[in-house]
Structure formats: C-alpha cells, structure tokens
N, C-alpha and C positions, 0 to 999 in steps of 0.2 A: 610538461606532460610528455608521455612517450610519443614519439612520432613528430615532435616539434622541430627537430634538427633537419639534417639533410634528408631528402626524399629516400624512401626505402629502395633497395635494389629491385630491378624488375623481377617479377615472379617467374620461377622456373616453369617450363612447360608442364611438368607434372605436379605443380603446386596444388595443394588441397584447395577447394573452393573458398574457405574462409581466408586463407593466405592471399590467394589471387585477388579476390574481391577487395580485401583490405588494402593491399598494395596499390591497386588501381585507383581506389578512392583517395589514398594518401598522395599519390602522384598528381592526381587532378587538383587536390587542395593546394599542394605546393606550387603547381603551375599557375594557380590564380593568386598566389601570394597571400593566402588567408591563413590565419592562425587557427589552431584547433578550438580555442575559446570563442573566437569570432564565429566560426562555423556552428558551434554548438548553440550559441545565442540566436543565430539566424534560423536554425532548423527547429529549435525548441527542445533539444535534448541536452544531457549533461556532457561536459568536457570529457569525463572519464569514459562515457559511452563511446564517444568518437574515437578515443584512444584504443579502446578494446576492439572496436570494429576494424580499425586500420591495422592492428597487430594480430588479427585473426583470432581473437579471444572471445568474440561475441558474434553470433549470427544475426545480422539485422534483417528485418522484414523487408520484402520487396517495396512496400510503401515508404519505409524509412530511407531506403537506398534511392528511390526516385526523388524524394524530397531533398536529400543531400546533393544528388547530381544536379538537380535544377537550381538549387541555391548556388552551386558552383558554376552555373551557366554552361553546363556541358551541352554539346550539340545533340540533337534528337537521336542520332544513331548511337552515340555513346551512352545516352540515358537508357535506351532499349537494351544495349549490351550489358550494362551494369545491373539492370533490373532482372535480366535473364539469368545472370550469375546468381543473384539472390534467390530467384525462384528454384534454380537447380540445387542450390545449397539447402534450401528449405526441404525440397523433396528428398535429397540424399540423407538428411538428418532423420526424416521420418522412416526411411528404409534401413537405417544403419544397424539397428538391432531390434529383435522382436520385443515389443513392449510387455512388461510384466505389470500386472495389476498394481497400481500405486507407484510404478516406476516410470512415469510418463516421459521423462526427459531423455531416455536412452543413454544416460551417462555411463561411462565406464566406472566400475567400482574402484574407488581410490580414496585415500584418507584426505588428500588435499582438496579443499573446497574449490568449487568452480562457480564463476558468475553465471547467473541464470537470468534470461530475459523474461519479460512478462508472459509471453506465449508459452514458454517452457513450464513456468510455474502453473499457469492455468491448465495446461494439458495434464500435468501430474495431479492437480487438484481435482479435475473432472474424473479421473480414473480411480481416485482413492475412495475407499469405503469407510475408513476411520481417519478423521482429521482431529488432531490434538494441537491446541494453540495456547501458548503462554505469552502474556503481555504485561510488561512492567511499567510501560509509559502511556500508551494510547490504546484505544479499543480496537479489536480485530476488525478488519475490513468487512467481514461477513456480518457484522453487527452494526456498523456505522450507519447513521442516517446521512442523507446526501450533503447537508450543510456542514456537518462535522467533517465528512470526507473531503469536501471542497476546500475547507480551510487547511486541513492537513496537507493535501496535495499542493495547494498554493504555497504553503510554507516551504515545502521541499523544493519546488521550482524556484522560489525566491533565492534559496541558497545555492542550488546546483546550476541554475541557468542565469539568474540575475537579470538586470535591466528592467525595462518597463513591463508591467503585468500584461499589457496587450500583446506582447511577443509570445506569451505562452498560455493565454487565457483559453484558447480553443483546445490545446493539449490537456489542460486541467479538466475541461468539460468532458472530453473523451474518456479520461481516466476515471472520473467520478461516475459517469454513466456505466462504464464497464464494471466498476466496483459494485454498483447497485444491482446490475443484472446478475452478477455472480451469486447474489444472495438467494437466487432461486434454488441453489443446491441445498439450502436448509430444509426445503420442503420435499426432498427426496427421502422417503422413509427407509430406503435401502442403505442410506449412509448414516453414520453416527458422528456427532460433533461434541468435543469436550473443550471448553474454554476455561482457562484459569487466569484471573486478573489480580494484580496487586490492587489493594484498596485505593492507593494513590492515583490510579488511573481515573477514578471517578472525580477526583479533585483537580486533575489537570485540565484547565479550561481552554480547550482548543476552540471553543465557541462561546457566545454570550449565554447568560443563565437560562434564558427562555429555550434555547436550543439544547442546552445540557439537560433540562427537564424532559424535553421530548426524547433525547437520547437515552435517558434512564428508563423511560417507558418502553422504548424499543428493546432494551436489555431484558426487562421483565417479561415482555411478550415472547421474545425468542426463547427464553428459559422455560416457557410453558410447552414448547414443542416436545413431543415424546422422544425424539431422537437427538435432542440437544441437552447438554448439561453445562450450566454456567456456574462457576464457583469463584469466590473472592477470598484472597489471603488478607485478613484484617491487619490494620496497621499495628495492632498490639502483638502480632505473632513474633516469636523469636526466630530469627533467620540464621541459617548456617551456611547458605550458599549465596553469593552476591548475584542479584538479578540484573545483569548488565544489559542484555539484549533480549528482545522477544524472539520467539522461534515457533515454527510450525512443523509437526511431524505428520507426514502423509503415510498412512498405514505403518508398516515397519520397514519402509524402503528408502525414504528420503526425508532429510531435515532441511528446511529452508530457514536460514538465520538472517535476521533483519539487520544488515549492514547498510551503508549508503547505497550500495548495489547489492541486491539479494544474492546470498551465497548458499550453494547447495552442497550437502554432504550425504553420501549414500553408502559409505563403508559401514558394515554391520556393527563394528565396535563403536563408531561415533553415534549411530542411531540409538544404540543401547544406552550410551551415556546421556544423551538428551532425554530419552524416555525415563531414565532414572531421575534426572533433574525434575522432570514433569511430575513424577510420582511423589518426590520429596515435597514439592509445593502443594500438591493435592492433599497431602496429609495435614497441611497447615490451614486449609480453608475453613471458613466459618460455616456453621451449620445452618444459619438463617440468612439466606441471600436477600430476602425481601426487607428485612429490618435495615440492612445496610443501604439498600437502594432508597428506602423511604427516608432515611436520615439525610442522604444527599439531596433528595428531592426537596425536603423542607429547607435545607441550607440554601439551595438556589432560589427557592421561592422567597425566602427572606431578603435575598439580594434584589429581587424584583419589587418587593413591597414599597421601598421609597419612591420608585418610579410611579406606582399607581397612586400613592398618597400625595404626590406632588401636586396633583390637580391640574386645572387648565393653566397653560402658559408657564408652568414651573419647569425648571431645567431638570432633566433626568439625573439619577444618581451618578456621581462621579465614579467611574469604574476604577480609577487609580487608587481610591480610598476604600474599596471594598475588600474584606478579608478573603483572600483566595490563595491557592497553592501556586498559581501561575497567573501572570498578568492577563487580563481579559483582552482579546482581540477586538477591534472595532466592528460593530455589527454592520452588515451590508443589507441583507433582506430580513427584517425582523418580522416574526409572525404577528398576526393581528392579536388584539387584546383577548378576543374570544378564544383563539387557539391557545394563548398563554394560560388563560384561566382553566381551560380544559385539562392542561397538563399538571396543574398545581396540586391536584388531589393525590398525586403520586402514582406509582405503578399499580395497576389493577389486574387481577387475574384475567387472562385471555384478552389483554389489551390489543388495540389496533396495531398491526405489524407494519403498516405502511407509514412513511414519514408524514408529519402534519403538513398542511398547505404552507407553501413558502419555502419548503426544503427540497424541492425538486432539483435534479441535477441541472447546472447552468447549461446554456446553449440548447 
C-alpha cells in the first residue's frame, strides 16, 4: 500500500491540513513499527482508507483520528494535537467554498473522480432535492431493511478489514443504524427520489428467504410514497449498455459511483453522461412493478415451505440445495413464524414501512 515504505518527509510549515495530518499519522505509525494493514484491522477501517488519510487524499473525522492515535498509543498531548488538526481540517472544508444546492461536498469541478468519505456523501444527499439511483447488484441503502443492510455491511468489512467479526461488529452496527436513519429523507415531500433496479437485484440473496420477503414488502411500501418512484428493468429486457456499477445522481451536481471506496464526479459532462445512462435504463423498465415483486415473494415463500412442512424435530431445508441466484448466507436472527407468515402474502398497497420485528439494527 502507499505509505508502507519509509516514513514520509516532515510536513512543510505551510502544508495543507490533510498533508500535515496525514504525514504526522504516518510518522506515528512507522515509529510504532505497525503496518497499514495491522492498523486498519485494529481500528476497524480499510487499509485503503488508512493510505488515503496518510497521503492527504481523505479527510478523516476527529473521532477516527482519535481512534487511530490511541491505537498507536500516542501520548495524550499528541492525541489532542492530532484531533485538533482533524477538527481544523473539518472546519476549513466547510468554509472552503459556498455550498450550492446539491453540491454539498464543496469539490472543485473536475473530470477526475475523487474519493468521498461518508460524511461528504451524507452532506450532499441532505442538500439534494432530486436523488436518482441505479442499482444492478443490491438494493439502495434508502430502501434496505436493517437485516439486509447488516449482512451487506458485514460482507464489506469481511473483505476490506478481515479478521474476527468481533473486531468490526460495532462499526457495522453504527453504519447500519446510520443507514436506517437516512431513510427519514424519504418522508420529506420537498424531495423526489427515483430508483431503478435490475431485476436480478431481487434474486441476489443477501439475506435468508424470510428477510427477502420482508425486504420486498419494504420496496412495495416505499413505492407507494408520492415523492418516490421505483422501477425495475426486467431480465427479459435487451440491454445496450453494460451495468457494471451502481451510481447515484444528486440533483444535477454530483454523481457518486459505487466503487470499493465511493468516488464522486461533479464535472457537468460526466453528470450528463450518467444522467443519460439512467434515462436509457428508465426506458427499459417494466410497466407493472407489483407483478414482479409478487413473483419474487412467491419464489421466496416456496423456499420457506419445506421448513414449515418439516414439522416437529425435522431438519430445516438445506439452503445449499435451494434454487437461487446467489448462495444463501447463514441466518443469524430469524423472524418468528408469525412474522414470516405475515410477509408471505406478498406486498400490499400501503404496507408497513418499518422493518419487521427481529430486523432492528444490531447494537
């Protein structure tokens, strides 16, 4: 990784805050003889994030800086100094440019994508009045129930951080809780949301069937909101553009592309290109959303049927032998049979928007 060799040279007196903070953190890490990967695992963030912080490419939050400094056993005075740098950096970023509605990150307009941290994305999202999202693999965070979100975030942490789940369980809980709180934006009638999903998203089983049924009910309920449109590109559609990555367009100012680390583009030409891609897929969407949702609800209910028919003492159905698009993850907190039965009837008009019991965010 970048920054794994010799410690960076000392920051110049007039170094920008990201450079200065990154250099000091890198020097501290090298003085402790710790690799970037080891630090990332201990702190609960990805190795690439550590690299970007140390190279001045990412503005860390004061809380992250404090956690890094304490992990590196920095003395109290140094911890306070580093946190102060992070706070000054955060303040200067907020003052750097006047914010334009929908341009919450204060990024300079340029064609090259820049890595965005979670706070920058949330700031831009909170200011946007039109949010358009295209997803080819998984459901948008604004629609996910908490158990679906927890499994997705856990899978990301397993790859980017590794090690024992206990090392990043709390971080997963925090991210899931934040993701669920973000969904309050859906109920702001001054905003408009347009979601386009590939049909395969419904078949990608990031959670066991009972949770996927609850998730489909959530999609149907959100689609009933007057300021929300949910459309699905059916598997039968003839495609002309490869759907490699999901992306979100915030107003006409910023595109956030879903790479391993979120990448933002705000050059007008690039925003127009992604808007055109969005419209291309919109033209392919099915006219009847509910029929597709009902079909997948029935499919997941059929996967649950062998479990119910097994009776007392019988083993549940072997998930390895069930026909799915993706292997089923092992269930952790399964809803009660009553909750499952309540979801099997499929999406109903005006259905409950909150996740069913048992799907609350962990922690």
